[in-house]
N, C-alpha and C positions, 0 to 999 in steps of 0.2 A: 381338601383345599384349596383354593381359592387363588386364582392367579393377581389379583390383587395383593392377598398376601405373600405369595410370594415376591413379588416384584418390590413390594416396602421391606421383607428383611433382604436382600437382596443388595436390593441399597442400602439400608443399614449397615449391612457386613463392609460394604465397599467404601461408606462413609469413618466409619471404625478403623477400615485398612488405611486412607488415606491419613498420614499423619498431617494437623495441622501446622502447615511455620508458621513460626517465632510472629512473623508480619501480621497472620490474621489476628491477634492481642489486639498490638499495637492500632489496627483500624478499625475494632468492632470498639475500640475506648474511644477514636475518633468520631467515629459512625453514632455512638453514642451521647456527647458532647451535642454534635450536631442536630441530632432530634429531640435533644432536652432547650436546645435552643430554638428551633423554633416553638416548644410547647414553652418554653419562659416567654415568648410573643405574644399568649395567648391573654398576657398581663394589659388590660384597657390601654396604659399610657406609653403602650412601647408601640410602634408601627408594622407594619408588616410591606416590607419595600418588593415588589414586581416589576421588574423591565424601567425600578427607576420612579415609580410611581409609590407614593405613601399609603397607604390603607389601612384605618380607624378600627375602632367600634365595632360592631358585631360582625360585619364579614370579612376585616382584619382578624379578625377572634377565631374565627371560622377555618380563614385558610391556613390559619398560623396551627390551629388545631390539627387539620387535617393531615396537611406537612411534617407535622409532630408524629401524628401516628404512622405514615406511608415512613419515616426513617427509623420508629420505633421497629416495622413490620420487612423493613430492607435488615436491622441489623439484628433482629433474629435466624433470619432469613439465610446469612451469612454464618453464622455461629453454627448455624445445623447444614450449612455449606448447600443448600436448594439451590435447583436450577434456575425455580420462577424471582430469585431475590436478585439473582445474578441478572435476569432477562429486566425484569423492572427496577432494578437499582441500577444497571446502565443506564438508560433514559434517564432516569429521576437524577444522578451525580452530572451526566452533563446538563438536565434544567438550569440547576443549582448553579454552576458555574455559566453559561451564560446571565444566566441573572445576576448573579454578584458583579461581573466584566459590566451588565450594564450599567446597574446601578450604582459601581463603582467609579466608570470610565464616562461613558456617555453623558447620562442623562442625572445631573448633578441638583437633588431637592435642597431648599432650605435648611434644615437640617443634618449639616454637616457629620458633627459629632457621630450620633446613633445609626446615620448608613455608614457611614467607613466603619465599627464595629460591628453591624450586621453585616454588611458585604462581604468584608475584608476576614468576618470566619467561614462567612462561606465559600469562599474562595482556599482559603489554609485547608477546610477540611474537605470539600470538593475533590481538589485534584491529589492531594497521593491519593487518595483511596479508589479513585478508576483508573487513576495509571497501577496500582497494584492488582486491581481484581481483573483490568483488563491482560497481567502478564501470569494471572492464575486460573484461568478460567474452565483448564481439564478439573480443578478440585471441586466443582458445582457441576456435579452429577447426576441428581437426582432429582 
């Protein structure tokens, strides 16, 4: 038996021993909504906001698609309680919070309605998730 298999099986056993708190289910739903929100922005008429700048067209679609994929990856990692998801998710959520804050309060673009929806949604989904995962870091063991 290889060392890698033992680590994997021990890791899986530890993950099963730790009962996932109810809050994780709520966090997973919030993360899924955020990831699907990013994927929804791949529709060409919906702009992507990066630090208050609107990005349209192919570049905006690619940025939204990559953001959505990262969000789905982090969500799946949180579901599986993977340490890599916590490691990637923490800075990603910080970026989402800073981007939402800057887009909402500092750089006000012309189309306020779409900005308000996107930036507010980003803040509403990112802040509670970040605070929760900071309090539950010990669950991400593998």
